[in-house]
C-alpha positions in Angstrom: 90.3 -27.5 23.9 93.5 -27.4 25.9 94.0 -31.1 25.9 92.0 -31.9 22.9 94.8 -33.5 20.8 96.0 -35.8 23.6 92.4 -36.8 24.5 91.6 -37.6 20.8 94.7 -39.7 20.3 94.0 -41.7 23.5 90.4 -42.3 22.4 91.6 -43.7 19.1 94.0 -46.0 20.9 91.2 -47.3 23.0 89.0 -47.8 20.0 91.7 -49.7 18.2 92.2 -52.1 21.1 88.5 -52.7 21.6 87.3 -53.2 18.1 89.3 -56.2 16.9 92.8 -57.5 16.6 92.7 -56.9 12.8 92.6 -53.2 13.3 95.9 -51.5 12.9 96.6 -48.0 14.4 99.2 -45.5 13.3 100.2 -42.1 14.8 102.6 -39.3 13.9 103.4 -35.9 15.3 105.1 -33.0 13.6 106.4 -29.5 14.4 106.6 -27.1 11.4 108.1 -23.7 11.1 105.1 -22.6 9.0 101.7 -24.3 8.5 101.6 -24.9 4.7 98.7 -26.8 3.0 98.8 -27.6 -0.7 101.7 -25.3 -1.1 100.0 -22.3 0.5 101.0 -20.7 3.8 98.0 -20.6 6.1 99.4 -18.1 8.6 102.7 -16.7 10.0 104.4 -18.7 12.7 105.0 -22.3 13.7 102.4 -25.1 14.3 102.1 -28.5 15.9 100.4 -31.1 13.9 99.5 -34.8 14.1 97.6 -37.7 12.5 95.9 -40.7 14.2 94.6 -43.4 11.8 92.8 -46.7 12.2 93.1 -49.3 9.4 90.9 -52.3 9.0 91.6 -54.3 5.8 90.9 -51.8 3.0 89.3 -49.0 5.1 91.1 -46.1 6.8 89.6 -43.7 9.3 91.3 -41.1 11.3 91.8 -37.5 12.4 94.4 -34.9 11.3 94.9 -32.0 13.7 96.9 -28.7 13.7 97.3 -25.7 15.9 96.2 -22.5 14.3 96.5 -18.8 15.0 94.7 -17.0 12.2 91.4 -16.6 14.2 91.2 -16.0 18.0 87.9 -17.9 18.0 89.5 -21.1 16.5 92.1 -23.0 18.5 92.7 -26.3 16.6 92.0 -27.4 13.1 90.4 -30.9 13.3 89.9 -32.8 10.0 88.3 -36.3 10.4 88.6 -38.5 7.3 87.5 -41.9 6.0 88.9 -43.6 2.9 88.7 -46.9 1.0 91.8 -48.4 -0.5 91.3 -50.4 -3.8 94.4 -52.3 -5.0 94.2 -53.3 -8.7 97.3 -55.3 -9.7 100.2 -52.7 -9.6 97.9 -49.7 -9.1 96.4 -48.5 -5.8 93.2 -46.4 -5.8 92.2 -44.4 -2.7 88.9 -42.6 -2.4 87.1 -41.0 0.5 85.9 -37.9 2.3 87.5 -35.3 4.6 85.5 -33.1 7.0 87.3 -29.8 7.5 86.4 -28.1 10.8 87.8 -26.4 13.8 87.6 -27.6 17.4 85.9 -30.7 16.1 82.8 -29.4 14.3 82.4 -26.3 16.3 83.0 -24.1 13.3 84.3 -23.8 9.8 83.1 -20.5 8.6 80.1 -18.1 9.2 77.8 -20.4 7.3 78.7 -23.9 8.5 80.4 -26.0 11.2 82.3 -28.1 8.7 83.1 -28.5 5.0 83.1 -31.8 3.1 85.8 -32.6 0.5 85.7 -35.7 -1.7 89.0 -37.1 -2.9 90.4 -39.8 -5.1 94.0 -40.7 -6.0 95.7 -43.3 -8.1 99.2 -44.5 -7.3 101.6 -46.6 -9.4 105.1 -47.1 -8.0 106.6 -43.5 -7.4 103.8 -41.6 -9.3 100.5 -40.4 -8.0 97.6 -38.5 -9.5 95.0 -37.0 -7.1 91.7 -35.1 -7.5 90.0 -33.1 -4.7 86.4 -31.7 -5.1 84.3 -29.6 -2.8 80.6 -30.1 -3.7 78.1 -27.3 -3.1 77.0 -27.2 0.5 76.3 -24.8 3.4 79.9 -23.7 3.7 80.2 -22.7 0.1 76.9 -20.8 -0.3 77.5 -17.2 -1.4 81.2 -17.7 -1.1 82.6 -16.5 -4.4 86.2 -17.4 -3.5 85.5 -20.9 -2.2 87.6 -23.9 -3.2 85.9 -26.0 -5.9 88.6 -28.4 -7.0 92.3 -29.1 -6.8 94.4 -31.4 -9.0 97.8 -32.9 -8.0 100.5 -34.8 -9.9 103.3 -36.0 -7.6 106.4 -38.2 -7.6 108.3 -39.6 -4.6 111.6 -41.4 -4.6 113.4 -43.0 -1.6 117.1 -43.4 -1.6 118.4 -44.9 1.7 117.3 -42.6 4.5 116.4 -39.8 2.1 112.9 -39.2 0.6 112.5 -36.8 -2.2 109.1 -35.6 -3.4 107.7 -33.1 -5.9 104.1 -32.1 -6.3 102.5 -29.9 -9.0 99.1 -28.6 -8.0 96.5 -26.8 -10.1 93.0 -25.6 -9.3 90.9 -23.0 -7.5 92.0 -23.9 -3.9 95.0 -21.5 -4.0 93.1 -18.6 -5.7 91.5 -17.4 -2.5 94.9 -16.8 -1.0 95.9 -14.2 -3.7 96.5 -10.6 -2.6 93.3 -9.8 -4.6 91.3 -13.0 -4.5 89.6 -13.9 -7.7 87.9 -17.0 -9.0 90.4 -18.5 -11.4 92.6 -21.6 -11.3 96.2 -21.1 -10.2 99.1 -23.4 -9.7 102.1 -24.2 -7.5 105.1 -26.5 -7.4 106.1 -28.0 -4.0 109.5 -29.7 -3.6 110.5 -31.5 -0.4 113.3 -33.5 1.0 113.0 -35.7 4.2 115.8 -37.2 6.1 115.1 -40.1 8.5 117.4 -39.5 11.5 116.3 -42.7 13.3 113.4 -45.2 13.0 111.2 -42.7 14.9 112.5 -39.3 14.0 112.9 -37.3 10.7 113.4 -33.8 9.5 112.2 -32.3 6.3 112.9 -29.2 4.2 110.2 -27.9 1.8 109.8 -25.2 -0.7 106.7 -24.1 -2.6 106.9 -22.0 -5.8 103.6 -20.3 -6.6 102.4 -19.2 -10.0 99.9 -16.6 -11.1 100.4 -14.5 -8.0 100.6 -17.3 -5.4 103.2 -16.6 -2.7 106.4 -18.7 -2.5 107.3 -20.2 0.9 110.0 -22.3 2.6 109.4 -24.3 5.8 111.1 -27.0 7.9 109.4 -29.9 9.6 110.4 -32.1 12.6 108.6 -35.4 12.7 108.1 -38.1 15.3 106.7 -41.6 14.6 105.9 -43.4 17.9 
């Protein structure tokens, strides 16, 4: 999988140009000092991450990737997703599915090659509410500390070249990362500040405060938007 990220992004560009002129593509690349997902540190050390997305009217489809180092048998996290955007007056509703996997469906855990998560979010101006749910499937079978659901309430405010965001999360996603994993809902608060340096470059500072035994973590991100 040495050139997997480059090959995947090139493939999406080709698909975009061959489908129709109404398809819009977007790409971003980031380097982070620590891989943090939903306020939880995934492993020690930096990571390279990126997203490639194709948009056609109200449909989005794409791939999110990240380098990983928590398992010598897993090289890259590859999370394809598809979503439907439903604008209703001043409200936007997004709903879709994410497929979590490593090395593009080569593995997720000992029981399955991928795990499906269903999501829905509702946005109104600077506010957003989101729900993520993992239905029973092969990857969750006999896994007592599996993720069942995660709720998020967030606010994002832009002032000139600065973007401030704050996310409060609650659910069973973080519980498996406790020093002594147990099946109960926990919470965290993530605060971030992003500074746009140019049209194509930005830097971000982020802090996550965990509750009920969840570890707190600080990380910096460097972002490139081609």
